[in-house]
N, C-alpha and C positions, 0 to 999 in steps of 0.2 A: 504494500500500500504506500502510495506517494504522500509526502508531507504537503501541507497547505502551501508552503513556500515554493516547492518545486512545481506544484500545479499552477500556482500564480505566475511563476516564471515562464512555464510552457505557454500559458494563455497570452501572456504579454508578448512573447516571441511570435506566436501565431497572429496576434492582432497587428503588431508592427509589420510583419511580413505581408499580411493581407492589405494593409494600408499602402505599403510601398508598391505592391503588385497592382492595386487599383489605381494608385497615382500614376503609375507608368502607362496606364491605358488612356489617361486623359491627354488630349492633344496639347502640345505646347504652343505658345504664341507664334513661334517661328514656323511651325508646321501649318497652322491655320492661316497665316498671312502670306504664305508662298503659294501661288496658284499652281495647279498641276499643268503639265505641258498642254493638255487638251483644253484647259481653260484660258490659256494665254491668248490675248487678242492683239498683241503688239505685231505690227507689220514686220516681216522678216527682211523685206527688201526696201528699206526706207532711208537709210543713211547714205548720203552722197560721198562722204569722205572715206577714202580707202584706195587701195591699189586696184588696177584693172582686174575685173573678175571674169572677163571674156577676152579672147584674143583679137588682134586686129583682123586676122583672116576670117574669124567668125562674124565680126561686124561687117566686113566686106561681103560675105555670103548673104547676110540679111538684106543689105542694100541692093545687091545684084538681083536677088530673087524677087524683091519688091519692084524692080524696074526703076529704081531711083536715079534721078539725074546726078546724084552725089555718089555714084558708084566709085569705089576705091578710096573713100574718105576714112575707112577704118583705121589705117595706119596713122593718120593725123590725129584722129580721136584718141587712139591708144597713147601716142606720145604726149598729147596735151593732158591726158589723164595722169600720166606719170609725173609730168612737170608740176601740175597743180595739186596733186593729191586727191583729185576727184575721180571716182570710178567712171570711166567713159561710157559705161553701159547706160548711165542716166542721160547723157547727152543724146544717145541714140533713142532712148525711150521718149524724151521730150520731143525730139525731131519727129518720131512716129506719130505722137499724139497731135502735135501742132499742124502737120501738113502731109501725113502719110509719106514721110521721107522726101519731101520736096515735090510731091506730085500734085498737091492741091493748094489752092489759095495763093497769096502773095509770095510765099516762100519760093515758088518756082522761078520768080524773077529777082527776088531780094537775096537769095542764097542764105537765108536765115534758118538756123536750126530751131529756134524757139520763138519766132515772131516777136522780137524784142521791140517794145514801143520806141518810137523815134524821140530823141532828146537832143538838146543843143549840142552842136559840134559833130553830129553824125550825118552822113548822107542818108536820105530817106527815100522810100518809094514815092511815086508820083502823087499819091493821095496824102502823103505826109504822115501816115500813121505808124509805119514800121521802119526800123533801120534796114539799110540795104548795103550789100557787100559785093565786091567784084568777083569773089570766088567763095566756094563752100568752105575752104580752109579759113578764110578771114571771118566768115560767119561763125564757124566753130570756135575760133579763138575768142571772139567776143562773148559767146555763150559761157565758156569756161571763166572768163574774166568777170562777167556779171555774177555768176554763181559764187565765185570766190569772194569778191569784194562787196557785193550788195547783200548777199544772203549769209554765206558761211561765216565770214568775218563778224557778222552781227549776231551770231549764235543760232541762225536758222540753217541747220545742217541736215534736215530730213525733208523728204518730199511733203510730209504732213505739215511741216512748219512753213515751207517755201510757197506752196501753191496758193494759200489764202492771200499772199501778197503778190505773187507772180501772175496769177490768173484768178482774181477775186470774183465772187458772185456778183458784185456791183458792176462788173464788166460783162455780165451775162454768161458767166462760166459756171459749170457744175463742178465745184471744187472737189466733192467726194468722188465723182466719176473720173476726174482728171488724176487724182491721187491713185485711185484703184487701177486705172489704165497703165500708168507709169510703173507701179509696183508689180502688176501682172506681167508686163513685158520683161522687166528685170528678172523676176523669178523664173520665167519661162526660158529666157536666154541663158541664165546661169545654169539651168538644168540641161543646156545643150540643145534646146528645141528652137528651131527657126520660126 
């Protein structure tokens, strides 16, 4: 027969053990505040800053298959991306959204990747609405310059942050659709799909 003291000790050990076991089943704050991967809604193809994520040859293939008048621009985009630290796949995605790679709208004559609004000191299209360049390379250089100095240097380094200023709803743009189109292109091309 056990003594009262040893029985009390056993009950105490069981109670403490049960409390510890039950406590370990309770979720910690760190677990409850971290979403599961399936719950994450952050866009994976959103940040412009980074090394080239596709090759120059792949960008050339995209432009060629689209029948773009800017065929062969992939090498220049790639080099501009390396120089500026902006992944050039975004330049291609903006170009696609703005003018179907130079096949639609004023970009066919202005050589503009992003239909950049005309400002003082720039040559503009005849309507005066958009900057105009002699070559696609000059248009690409200005797009990278604009992204670097007007957006990224000001802390706007994602498509989600850039589009509301670059193509706002006030200018009759669908910001959400623009963001989604750019991110979809980037994700598809990074996956190797033309």
